[in-house]
C-alpha positions as CSV (number, residue, x, y, z in Angstrom):
1,M,56.4,-26.6,37.9
2,P,55.8,-23.6,35.6
3,R,52.4,-22.0,35.8
4,C,51.8,-22.2,32.0
5,Y,52.5,-26.0,32.1
6,C,50.0,-26.4,35.0
7,L,47.3,-24.6,33.0
8,W,48.0,-26.7,30.0
9,Y,47.9,-29.9,32.0
10,K,44.5,-28.9,33.6
11,Y,43.1,-28.1,30.2
12,H,44.5,-31.3,28.7
13,V,42.9,-33.4,31.5
14,R,39.6,-31.6,31.2
15,T,39.6,-32.1,27.4
16,I,40.3,-35.8,27.8
17,M,37.5,-36.2,30.4
18,D,35.0,-34.5,28.1
19,I,35.5,-37.4,25.7
20,F,34.0,-39.9,28.1
21,P,30.2,-40.4,28.1
22,K,28.2,-38.8,30.9
23,C,25.2,-39.9,32.9
24,S,22.0,-38.2,31.6
25,V,20.8,-37.5,35.1
26,C,23.8,-36.4,37.3
27,H,26.1,-35.5,34.3
28,Q,29.0,-37.3,35.9
29,Q,31.5,-38.9,33.5
30,F,31.6,-42.7,33.4
31,V,35.0,-44.1,34.4
32,L,36.2,-47.6,34.2
33,K,35.9,-48.4,38.0
34,G,33.0,-46.1,38.7
35,P,29.2,-46.8,38.7
36,A,28.2,-49.0,35.7
37,P,26.1,-47.4,32.9
38,Y,22.5,-48.5,32.3
39,L,20.7,-48.1,29.1
40,L,17.5,-46.0,29.0
41,P,14.7,-46.6,26.5
42,C,15.8,-43.4,24.8
43,L,19.3,-44.9,24.3
44,H,20.9,-42.5,26.6
45,A,22.9,-43.7,29.6
46,V,22.3,-43.4,33.3
47,C,24.7,-44.4,36.1
48,E,24.0,-47.1,38.6
49,T,24.0,-44.6,41.4
50,C,21.2,-42.6,39.9
51,V,19.2,-45.9,39.2
52,T,19.4,-47.0,42.8
53,S,18.6,-43.6,44.2
54,A,15.9,-42.6,41.8
55,A,13.2,-40.6,43.7
56,A,9.8,-42.4,43.6
57,G,11.3,-44.9,41.1
58,V,11.2,-42.3,38.3
59,I,14.3,-41.2,36.3
60,S,14.1,-38.1,34.1
61,C,16.6,-38.0,31.2
62,S,18.0,-34.4,31.0
63,T,19.1,-34.9,27.4
64,C,15.7,-35.6,25.9
65,Q,13.4,-34.8,28.9
66,R,11.9,-38.3,28.8
67,E,10.7,-39.8,32.1
68,V,11.2,-43.5,32.8
69,N,9.3,-45.4,35.6
70,L,11.6,-48.1,36.9
71,T,8.6,-50.0,38.3
72,D,7.4,-50.6,34.7
73,T,10.8,-50.8,33.0
74,R,13.7,-53.0,33.9
75,L,17.0,-51.3,32.8
76,K,19.9,-53.4,31.5
77,K,23.5,-52.6,31.8
78,D,24.8,-50.8,28.8
79,A,27.5,-53.3,27.5
80,V,28.3,-51.1,24.5
81,R,29.1,-48.0,26.6
82,Q,31.1,-50.2,29.1
83,K,33.3,-51.3,26.2
84,E,33.5,-47.7,25.0
85,I,34.7,-46.6,28.4
86,F,37.2,-49.4,28.5
87,H,38.5,-48.4,25.0
88,L,38.7,-44.7,25.9
89,T,40.5,-45.5,29.2
90,A,43.1,-47.7,27.3
91,K,43.6,-44.9,24.8
92,H,43.6,-41.8,27.0
93,R,44.3,-43.0,30.6
94,P,46.2,-46.3,30.3
95,T,47.8,-45.9,33.7
96,E,44.5,-46.8,35.3
97,L,44.5,-50.2,33.7
98,L,46.0,-53.0,35.9
99,C,46.8,-56.6,35.1
100,T,43.7,-58.9,35.4
101,H,45.5,-62.2,34.8
102,E,47.1,-62.5,38.3
103,D,45.4,-59.5,39.9
104,D,48.9,-58.5,41.2
105,G,48.3,-54.8,40.9
106,N,50.9,-54.4,38.1
107,Q,50.5,-51.9,35.4
108,A,48.9,-53.5,32.3
109,V,50.7,-53.1,29.0
110,C,48.7,-55.2,26.6
111,W,45.3,-56.8,26.0
112,C,44.6,-60.4,24.9
113,R,41.5,-60.4,22.7
114,E,41.0,-64.2,22.9
115,C,41.2,-64.2,26.7
116,E,39.7,-60.8,27.2
117,E,42.3,-60.0,29.8
118,L,44.7,-57.2,30.6
119,L,48.3,-58.3,31.0
120,C,51.3,-56.8,32.7
121,E,54.8,-57.2,31.2
122,Y,55.4,-60.3,33.2
123,C,52.1,-62.0,32.3
124,Q,52.6,-61.0,28.7
125,N,55.9,-63.0,28.6
126,M,54.3,-65.9,30.3
127,H,51.3,-65.7,28.0
128,S,53.5,-65.8,24.9
129,N,55.5,-68.8,26.3
130,F,52.6,-71.1,27.2
131,K,51.7,-73.6,24.4
132,L,48.0,-73.0,24.9
133,T,48.1,-69.2,24.5
134,R,51.3,-68.5,22.5
135,K,49.2,-68.0,19.3
136,H,46.9,-65.5,20.9
137,V,47.0,-62.0,19.4
138,L,48.2,-59.4,22.0
139,Q,47.5,-55.7,21.5
140,N,49.7,-53.0,23.0
141,L,47.5,-50.5,24.9
142,S,49.1,-47.7,22.8
143,D,47.8,-49.4,19.6
144,F,44.6,-50.6,21.2
145,K,41.6,-50.5,18.8
146,P,38.0,-51.5,19.5
147,A,37.0,-55.0,18.1
148,V,34.0,-57.2,18.4
149,S,34.7,-60.2,20.7
150,N,33.0,-63.5,19.8
151,I,34.3,-65.5,22.7
152,P,31.5,-67.8,23.9
153,T,29.9,-66.9,27.3
154,P,29.7,-69.8,29.8
155,C,26.2,-70.8,30.8
156,S,25.2,-69.6,34.3
157,I,23.5,-73.0,34.9
158,H,25.8,-75.4,33.2
159,S,29.2,-73.7,33.8
160,H,31.1,-76.1,31.4
161,D,28.8,-75.3,28.5
162,S,28.8,-72.2,26.4
163,L,25.8,-70.1,25.4
164,Y,25.6,-70.6,21.6
165,L,21.8,-70.8,21.1
166,F,19.0,-68.2,21.3
167,D,15.5,-69.0,22.6
168,R,13.1,-66.7,20.8
169,R,10.2,-67.5,23.1
170,C,12.2,-66.7,26.3
171,N,14.4,-64.1,24.6
172,I,17.6,-65.5,26.2
173,L,20.8,-67.2,25.3
174,I,21.0,-70.9,26.3
175,C,23.5,-73.7,26.0
176,G,23.0,-77.2,24.5
177,R,22.0,-78.8,27.7
178,C,19.4,-76.0,28.4
179,R,18.0,-76.7,25.0
180,F,17.1,-80.3,25.9
181,E,16.2,-79.7,29.6
182,D,13.9,-76.6,29.9
183,H,13.6,-75.3,26.3
184,A,12.9,-78.5,24.3
185,D,9.7,-77.3,22.7
186,H,10.8,-73.7,22.1
187,E,11.9,-72.0,18.9
188,V,15.7,-72.0,19.1
189,E,18.3,-70.7,16.6
190,K,22.1,-70.5,16.7
191,V,23.5,-67.2,18.0
192,D,25.5,-66.4,14.9
193,V,22.4,-66.7,12.7
194,V,20.3,-64.4,14.9
195,A,23.2,-62.0,15.2
196,E,23.7,-61.9,11.5
197,S,20.0,-61.1,11.1
198,I,20.2,-58.3,13.7
199,L,23.4,-56.9,12.0
200,K,21.5,-56.6,8.7
201,Q,18.6,-54.8,10.5
202,L,21.1,-52.5,12.2
203,D,22.8,-51.8,8.9
204,Q,19.4,-50.9,7.4
205,H,18.6,-48.7,10.4
206,K,22.0,-47.0,10.0
207,T,21.4,-46.4,6.3
208,E,17.9,-45.0,7.0
209,L,19.2,-42.8,9.8
210,A,22.1,-41.6,7.8
211,T,19.7,-40.6,5.0
212,L,17.4,-38.8,7.4
213,Q,20.4,-37.0,9.0
214,A,21.6,-35.9,5.5
215,H,18.1,-34.5,4.9
216,Q,18.2,-32.8,8.2
217,Q,21.6,-31.3,7.6
218,S,20.4,-30.1,4.2
219,N,17.3,-28.6,5.9
220,I,19.6,-26.9,8.6
221,Q,21.7,-25.4,5.8
222,N,18.6,-24.2,4.0
223,I,17.2,-22.7,7.2
224,R,20.6,-21.0,7.9
225,R,20.7,-19.8,4.3
226,G,17.1,-18.6,4.7
227,T,18.1,-16.7,7.8
228,E,20.9,-15.0,5.9
229,I,18.6,-14.3,2.9
230,T,16.0,-13.0,5.4
231,D,18.6,-10.7,7.0
232,T,19.7,-9.5,3.5
233,T,16.1,-9.0,2.4
234,S,15.3,-7.1,5.6
235,N,18.3,-4.8,5.2
236,T,17.4,-4.2,1.5
237,L,13.7,-3.6,2.3
238,T,14.7,-1.3,5.2
239,E,16.8,0.8,2.8
240,N,14.0,0.8,0.2
241,I,11.3,1.7,2.7
242,G,13.5,4.4,4.1
243,H,14.2,5.7,0.6
244,T,10.5,5.6,-0.4
245,F,9.4,7.5,2.6
246,R,12.3,10.0,2.3
247,V,11.0,10.6,-1.3
248,L,7.4,11.0,0.0
249,R,8.5,13.3,2.8
250,S,10.5,15.3,0.2
251,Q,7.5,15.5,-2.0
252,L,5.3,16.6,1.0
253,D,7.9,19.2,2.0
254,Q,8.1,20.4,-1.6
255,R,4.3,20.6,-1.8
256,E,4.3,22.5,1.5
257,K,6.8,25.0,0.1
258,E,4.7,25.4,-3.0
259,L,1.6,26.1,-1.0
260,L,3.4,28.5,1.3
261,N,4.9,30.3,-1.6
262,D,1.5,30.5,-3.3
263,L,-0.1,31.8,-0.1
264,E,2.7,34.3,0.3
265,G,2.2,35.5,-3.3
266,Q,-1.6,35.8,-2.8
267,T,-1.1,37.6,0.5
268,K,1.3,40.1,-1.1
269,A,-1.1,40.7,-4.0
270,T,-4.1,41.1,-1.7
271,K,-2.3,43.5,0.6
272,T,-1.1,45.6,-2.3
273,S,-4.6,45.8,-3.6
274,L,-5.9,46.7,-0.2
275,R,-3.2,49.3,0.3
276,T,-4.1,51.0,-3.0
277,Q,-7.8,51.0,-2.0
278,L,-6.8,52.4,1.4
279,N,-4.8,55.2,-0.1
280,T,-7.7,56.1,-2.4
281,C,-10.2,56.0,0.4
282,E,-8.0,58.1,2.7
283,E,-7.5,60.7,-0.1
284,A,-11.3,60.8,-0.7
285,S,-11.9,61.1,3.0
286,K,-9.5,64.0,3.3
287,K,-11.2,65.9,0.5
288,C,-14.6,65.2,2.0
289,S,-13.4,66.5,5.4
290,E,-12.1,69.7,3.8
291,V,-15.4,70.4,2.0
292,L,-17.4,69.5,5.1
293,H,-15.1,71.6,7.2
294,Y,-15.6,74.7,5.0
295,V,-19.4,74.1,4.8
296,T,-19.5,74.1,8.6
297,K,-17.6,77.4,8.7
298,V,-20.0,78.9,6.1
299,L,-22.9,77.9,8.3
300,T,-21.2,79.4,11.3
301,Y,-19.8,82.7,10.0
302,A,-21.5,83.6,6.7
303,S,-24.1,86.4,6.5
304,Q,-27.0,86.3,4.2
305,S,-25.2,88.2,1.5
306,D,-22.2,85.9,2.0
307,L,-24.5,82.9,1.6
308,L,-25.8,84.3,-1.7
309,E,-22.3,84.8,-3.0
310,L,-20.9,81.4,-1.8
311,E,-23.9,79.2,-2.6
312,S,-22.9,78.4,-6.2
313,S,-19.3,77.7,-5.3
314,V,-20.1,75.5,-2.4
315,R,-22.8,73.7,-4.4
316,E,-20.4,73.0,-7.3
317,A,-17.6,71.8,-5.1
318,T,-19.9,69.5,-3.1
319,R,-21.5,68.1,-6.3
320,A,-18.2,67.6,-8.0
321,F,-16.9,65.7,-5.0
322,L,-20.1,63.6,-4.6
323,D,-20.0,62.7,-8.2
324,T,-16.4,61.6,-8.2
325,A,-16.0,60.1,-4.7
326,E,-18.9,57.7,-4.3
327,T,-18.7,55.9,-1.0
328,Q,-18.5,52.1,-1.3
329,T,-18.5,49.3,1.2
330,Q,-15.2,47.3,0.8
331,D,-15.4,43.5,1.1
332,I,-12.6,42.0,3.2
333,P,-10.9,39.2,1.1
334,T,-10.9,35.8,2.8
335,A,-9.2,32.5,1.8
336,V,-9.5,28.9,3.0
337,F,-7.1,26.0,2.9
338,N,-8.7,23.4,0.5
339,T,-8.4,20.0,2.0
340,N,-10.6,18.1,-0.4
341,G,-9.4,14.5,-0.6
342,L,-7.6,14.7,2.7
343,S,-9.6,11.7,4.1
344,K,-8.8,9.7,1.0
345,L,-5.2,10.6,1.2
346,K,-5.0,9.5,4.9
347,S,-6.7,6.3,3.9
348,N,-4.3,5.7,1.1
349,I,-1.4,6.3,3.4
350,S,-2.7,3.8,5.9
351,R,-2.9,1.2,3.2
352,F,0.3,2.2,1.4
353,G,3.2,-0.3,1.3
354,A,3.3,-4.0,2.0
355,V,6.1,-6.5,2.7
356,V,4.8,-9.5,0.7
357,T,6.1,-13.0,1.5
358,K,6.1,-15.8,-1.0
359,E,3.2,-17.5,0.8
360,L,1.1,-14.4,0.4
361,K,2.0,-13.8,-3.3
362,E,-1.3,-15.3,-4.7
363,E,-3.4,-13.4,-2.1
364,Y,-1.4,-10.2,-2.9
365,A,-2.0,-10.8,-6.6
366,R,-5.8,-11.1,-6.1
367,D,-5.8,-8.0,-4.0
368,R,-3.7,-6.2,-6.5
369,E,-6.2,-7.0,-9.3
370,T,-9.1,-5.7,-7.2
371,Q,-7.1,-2.6,-6.2
372,T,-6.0,-1.7,-9.7
373,E,-9.6,-2.0,-11.0
374,H,-10.8,0.4,-8.3
375,D,-7.9,2.8,-8.9
376,F,-8.5,2.8,-12.7
377,M,-12.3,3.4,-12.3
378,A,-11.7,6.1,-9.7
379,E,-9.1,7.8,-12.0
380,M,-11.4,7.7,-14.9
381,E,-14.2,9.3,-12.8
382,I,-11.9,12.1,-11.5
383,T,-10.3,12.7,-14.9
384,Y,-13.5,13.1,-16.9
385,E,-15.8,14.3,-14.1
386,K,-18.4,11.7,-15.3
387,T,-19.4,8.4,-13.9
388,I,-18.4,5.3,-15.8
389,D,-22.0,4.3,-16.3
390,D,-22.8,7.6,-17.9
391,I,-19.7,7.2,-20.3
392,K,-20.9,3.7,-21.3
393,K,-24.4,4.9,-22.0
394,R,-23.4,7.8,-24.1
395,A,-20.1,6.4,-25.5
396,S,-21.2,6.6,-29.2
397,E,-22.2,10.3,-28.8
398,T,-19.1,11.4,-26.8
399,T,-16.3,9.5,-28.5
400,H,-14.7,12.5,-30.1
401,F,-15.1,14.6,-27.0
402,L,-13.6,11.8,-24.9
403,L,-10.6,11.5,-27.2
404,G,-10.0,15.2,-26.8
405,L,-10.0,14.9,-23.0
406,L,-7.8,11.9,-23.2
407,S,-5.2,13.8,-25.3
408,E,-5.2,16.7,-22.9
409,C,-4.6,14.4,-19.9
410,D,-1.6,12.5,-21.4
411,V,-3.8,9.4,-21.9
412,H,-4.7,8.1,-25.3
413,L,-7.1,5.6,-26.8
414,L,-5.3,3.1,-29.0
415,K,-8.6,2.5,-30.9
416,P,-11.1,5.4,-31.1
417,D,-14.1,3.0,-31.3
418,V,-13.2,0.9,-28.3
419,L,-13.8,2.3,-24.7
420,D,-11.8,-0.4,-22.9
421,K,-9.1,0.2,-20.3
422,S,-6.8,-2.3,-22.2
423,M,-6.9,0.2,-25.1
424,V,-6.0,3.2,-22.9
425,L,-2.3,4.1,-23.2
426,K,-0.9,6.2,-20.3
427,C,2.1,8.4,-21.0
428,I,3.3,8.2,-17.4
429,H,5.3,10.9,-15.7
430,L,8.6,9.3,-14.9
431,K,11.5,11.1,-13.1
432,Y,15.1,10.2,-12.7
433,D,15.9,9.4,-9.0
434,T,18.6,11.9,-8.2
435,D,19.0,10.4,-4.7
436,I,20.5,7.1,-5.9
437,V,22.2,8.1,-9.2
438,N,25.7,6.6,-9.4
439,L,27.8,9.8,-9.0
440,D,31.0,7.9,-9.3
441,L,30.4,7.4,-13.0
442,T,27.4,9.5,-14.0
443,H,25.4,12.6,-13.0
444,I,22.2,14.5,-13.8
445,N,22.9,18.0,-15.1
446,T,20.9,21.2,-14.5
447,E,18.7,20.5,-17.5
448,G,17.7,17.1,-15.9
449,D,19.6,14.9,-18.4
450,L,21.6,11.8,-17.4
451,I,25.2,12.3,-18.4
452,N,28.0,9.6,-18.7
453,S,30.5,11.6,-16.6
454,T,31.0,12.6,-13.0
455,S,29.7,15.8,-11.7
456,D,31.9,18.7,-10.4
457,T,30.0,18.6,-7.2
458,R,29.3,15.2,-5.8
459,S,27.2,14.9,-2.7
460,A,27.6,11.9,-0.4
461,G,24.6,9.9,0.7
462,K,23.5,6.4,1.5
463,G,21.6,4.3,-0.9
464,R,23.4,5.4,-4.1
465,L,24.0,2.9,-6.8
466,K,27.6,1.6,-6.7
467,N,27.8,-0.7,-9.7
468,Y,25.2,0.4,-12.1
469,W,26.2,3.3,-14.6
470,G,23.1,5.4,-14.2
471,T,19.9,5.6,-12.2
472,C,16.3,4.4,-12.1
473,S,12.9,6.1,-11.7
474,T,11.8,7.5,-8.4
475,I,9.0,4.9,-8.0
476,P,8.3,1.5,-9.6
477,L,5.8,1.1,-12.4
478,P,2.2,1.2,-11.0
479,L,0.0,-1.8,-11.6
480,A,-2.5,0.0,-13.8
481,D,-3.9,-3.0,-15.8
482,C,-3.4,-0.8,-18.9
483,P,-0.4,-0.1,-21.2
484,Q,2.1,2.5,-19.9
485,Y,4.5,4.4,-22.2
486,W,7.6,6.6,-21.9
487,E,10.5,7.6,-24.2
488,T,14.2,8.4,-24.0
489,E,16.0,10.7,-26.3
490,T,19.8,10.2,-26.2
491,R,22.4,12.4,-27.8
492,V,25.6,10.5,-28.6
493,R,29.0,11.9,-29.7
494,L,31.7,9.4,-30.4
495,D,35.0,10.9,-29.3
496,K,36.9,7.8,-30.4
497,T,36.1,4.7,-32.5
498,L,34.5,2.3,-30.0
499,P,36.4,-0.9,-29.2
500,R,34.9,-4.3,-28.7
501,E,31.7,-4.6,-26.6
502,I,31.7,-1.1,-25.3
503,L,28.2,0.0,-24.1
504,I,26.6,3.3,-25.1
505,L,23.3,3.1,-23.3
506,E,20.7,0.9,-21.7
507,V,16.9,1.3,-21.3
508,C,15.5,-1.3,-19.1
509,V,12.7,-2.6,-16.8
510,C,13.9,-4.8,-14.0
511,A,13.0,-6.1,-10.5
512,E,14.3,-4.0,-7.6
513,G,16.9,-6.5,-6.5
514,E,18.6,-6.4,-9.9
515,R,19.2,-2.6,-10.0
516,D,22.7,-2.6,-8.6
517,M,24.0,-6.1,-9.1
518,T,26.4,-5.1,-12.0
519,H,27.2,-2.2,-14.3
520,Y,24.3,-3.1,-16.6
521,V,21.3,-5.3,-15.9
522,A,20.6,-6.9,-19.3
523,R,22.1,-10.3,-18.2
524,R,20.1,-10.5,-15.0
525,P,17.3,-13.0,-14.6
526,H,14.5,-10.5,-13.8
527,A,15.4,-7.8,-16.4
528,Y,14.0,-6.8,-19.8
529,S,16.4,-4.5,-21.6
530,L,17.4,-2.6,-24.7
531,T,21.1,-2.0,-25.0
532,V,23.2,-0.1,-27.7
533,R,26.8,-1.3,-27.8
534,H,29.6,-2.3,-30.0
535,C,28.9,-5.8,-31.3
536,P,31.8,-8.2,-32.1
537,T,29.5,-10.3,-34.3
538,H,28.4,-7.6,-36.7
539,K,31.7,-5.5,-36.3
540,G,29.6,-2.4,-35.5
541,I,27.2,-0.7,-33.1
542,C,24.0,-2.7,-32.6
543,R,20.7,-2.5,-30.8
544,I,20.2,-5.7,-28.7
545,T,17.1,-6.6,-26.8
546,W,17.3,-9.0,-23.8
547,K,14.8,-11.0,-21.8
548,E,15.8,-12.4,-18.4
549,G,19.5,-12.6,-19.2
550,E,19.2,-13.9,-22.7
551,E,19.7,-12.1,-26.0
552,V,16.5,-11.9,-28.0
553,L,17.3,-9.8,-31.1
554,H,20.3,-8.0,-32.7
555,L,19.6,-5.0,-35.0
556,P,22.9,-3.9,-36.6
557,D,24.0,-0.6,-38.1
558,T,22.5,1.6,-35.3
559,I,25.0,4.3,-35.9
560,P,28.3,4.4,-37.8
561,N,31.3,3.7,-35.5
562,T,33.1,6.9,-36.6
563,A,35.1,9.2,-34.3
564,G,33.7,12.7,-34.1
565,A,30.2,11.8,-35.3
566,S,27.1,12.9,-33.4
567,H,23.8,11.0,-33.4
568,T,20.4,11.1,-31.6
569,L,18.7,7.9,-30.6
570,H,15.0,8.1,-29.7
571,Y,13.4,5.0,-28.2
572,G,10.0,4.3,-26.6
573,V,9.0,1.6,-24.1
574,V,5.6,0.1,-23.6
575,Y,4.9,-1.8,-20.4
576,D,1.6,-3.7,-20.2
577,D,1.2,-5.7,-16.9
578,A,-2.2,-7.0,-18.0
579,R,-0.9,-8.6,-21.2
580,K,2.5,-9.3,-19.6
581,K,4.3,-7.6,-22.5
582,I,7.1,-5.1,-23.0
583,V,7.6,-3.4,-26.4
584,F,10.7,-1.5,-27.5
585,I,10.1,1.1,-30.2
586,D,12.5,3.1,-32.4
587,V,10.7,6.4,-32.5
588,K,12.9,7.9,-35.3
589,E,12.4,4.9,-37.6
590,N,8.8,4.6,-36.4
591,K,8.9,0.8,-36.0
592,V,8.7,-1.8,-33.3
593,M,12.2,-3.2,-32.6
594,S,11.1,-6.1,-30.3
595,T,8.2,-7.4,-28.3
596,L,8.9,-9.4,-25.1
597,D,6.1,-11.8,-23.9
598,N,5.4,-13.5,-20.6
599,V,7.0,-10.8,-18.5
600,D,7.2,-11.7,-14.9
601,S,5.3,-8.9,-13.0
602,S,4.9,-10.9,-9.8
603,Q,7.1,-8.3,-8.1
604,P,7.3,-4.5,-8.7
605,L,9.4,-3.5,-11.8
606,W,11.5,-0.4,-12.1
607,P,12.4,1.6,-15.2
608,I,16.2,1.9,-15.2
609,F,18.5,4.0,-17.4
610,G,22.2,3.6,-18.1
611,V,24.8,5.7,-20.0
612,Y,28.4,4.4,-20.7
613,G,31.7,4.9,-22.4
614,A,33.2,7.8,-20.5
615,Y,36.4,9.1,-22.2
616,K,35.4,7.3,-25.4
617,D,32.1,9.1,-26.1
618,T,29.7,11.6,-24.6
619,V,26.2,10.3,-23.9
620,S,23.3,12.5,-22.7
621,M,19.9,10.9,-22.1
622,R,16.7,12.9,-21.7
623,L,13.4,11.5,-20.4
624,V,10.4,12.3,-22.7
625,V,7.2,11.8,-20.7
626,G,3.7,13.0,-20.3
627,S,2.5,15.7,-22.6
628,D,6.0,16.1,-24.1
629,I,5.4,12.8,-26.0
630,N,4.3,13.3,-29.6
631,M,1.6,10.6,-29.7
632,T,0.7,10.3,-33.4
633,E,-2.0,8.0,-34.9
634,E,0.7,6.0,-36.6
635,K,2.5,5.5,-33.3
636,K,-0.7,4.4,-31.6
637,G,-1.5,2.0,-34.4
638,M,2.0,0.5,-34.1
639,I,1.7,0.0,-30.4
640,D,-1.8,-1.5,-30.7
641,K,-0.5,-4.0,-33.3
642,A,2.5,-4.9,-31.1
643,L,0.3,-5.6,-28.1
644,S,-2.4,-7.5,-30.0
């Protein structure tokens, strides 16, 4: 016999045997002529061998780890599994079934459901010819299917009578004679009535269990999906944390270089000054030595007449030198490394960053409110070098002075007569994140502008945007509890007439997970966006504001759709996490384009910037931030009105 066939046969036999139920104690498969199965209270099966040999009368089910004390529990034979074993044997191992009609050892070929007997070919023919059994339905073993048998069971006491009644008090099946002899005063019902009632209960149990299993399967899918989401979130956060700390390390390295360069410059300047002083002192010392040396010679060699002749010359030379070369004590310059705020910096680093779960969101929000209040007060104290209490006491006297300070610090009061942090507008210092800009479609030039074309030199690196046409800021928007403001100035030159729905630019605020989902984020659920694009509705170039994937407002006729024309688009963005508002402003037209309310700030929001239409136009976007913003009174009034 070929080896491959032997391997297949062994595998086939092992697969068939795996179908048969197993004992929950010894794990041996039940077979038709083996130890009978018994039913445990947990509905698992145990073989007769394990029941009779149970140590100390205790059986432990390995499937559910439940222990059964046989002294307290009387196990019954598992009739259902016995029939299951018989059915599986008939289907998968029919050669083990022998004729039960004559017990002649012949191979059985069919099954009589009415007689509940296995018949060989000879007995099958005889069975079909007898008048009493010729109408019985015979099933070939190859077509054998499980079926419920309702053949009455003979009474063990009255062998000629069948068990067709059920005694509820004794909980046993009885015949008609038993009913009148030993069970006359008991509650008795027909077996079919009781069975029908039990079938209904079992159907109800089946329905309930099926519903429960469906819920469990749904929970399993949700848990598995949660595991996948957790892995995805973990990978994303790992990249974000790595990127954040790379930026921080880069900033620290840059600061270190700046300090070392500053120190080097100061060192060179100091050494140059000291070298000049040294040369001067050495020259003076040389002249002093020469005069002193000659005076010493005069004292040694000069006669009285020589002294009289030389006295005036020596006196004039000495006096001239003493008058012009006055001896001074030189102070050695010293320097120290200023580490003011180092303890606070270390403390901030130890508290920086948090991975916030959904369950901790409310607690995080409460902590955030406390933290931002502290940060705001601390910032005000540092900026103005006064305590907040002192500012409040003298507010009426120092309003104009405070406004001047605010203007110098890129912070503005929207209302001069209101000293309230909700009326403080911060012109924050945003920067393009050069580490993640999509270099496949855009780049940042040497002037720091975002351009809608690829760069001549494209450095590889992990974490770069792959889908979005642009970049975002280096850090998310801080939770300052006061309005924050920045602007973009975009120069657009149309090389061709723009076709249908071509984008020019996008200025947006969105959640971190939305930044690279598609080539622009306006249609994403956690995004608040201003786009400029060709609009098929108005047949021209429109400004469109979006909130959480839905269009809010169309403003047509942004620029003429004419090839060769150049335009400058100047837009401002106000983000107010306290009021949950975002305002888009047209700086050139000096008007509010759109105000978006109920902004979801439960997770950090990132400013994001996109430029589009390569080969059809040239788009160059510049960030206008901090002191570069021209904050006029008219603009402040417009922002105040939009936020009110």
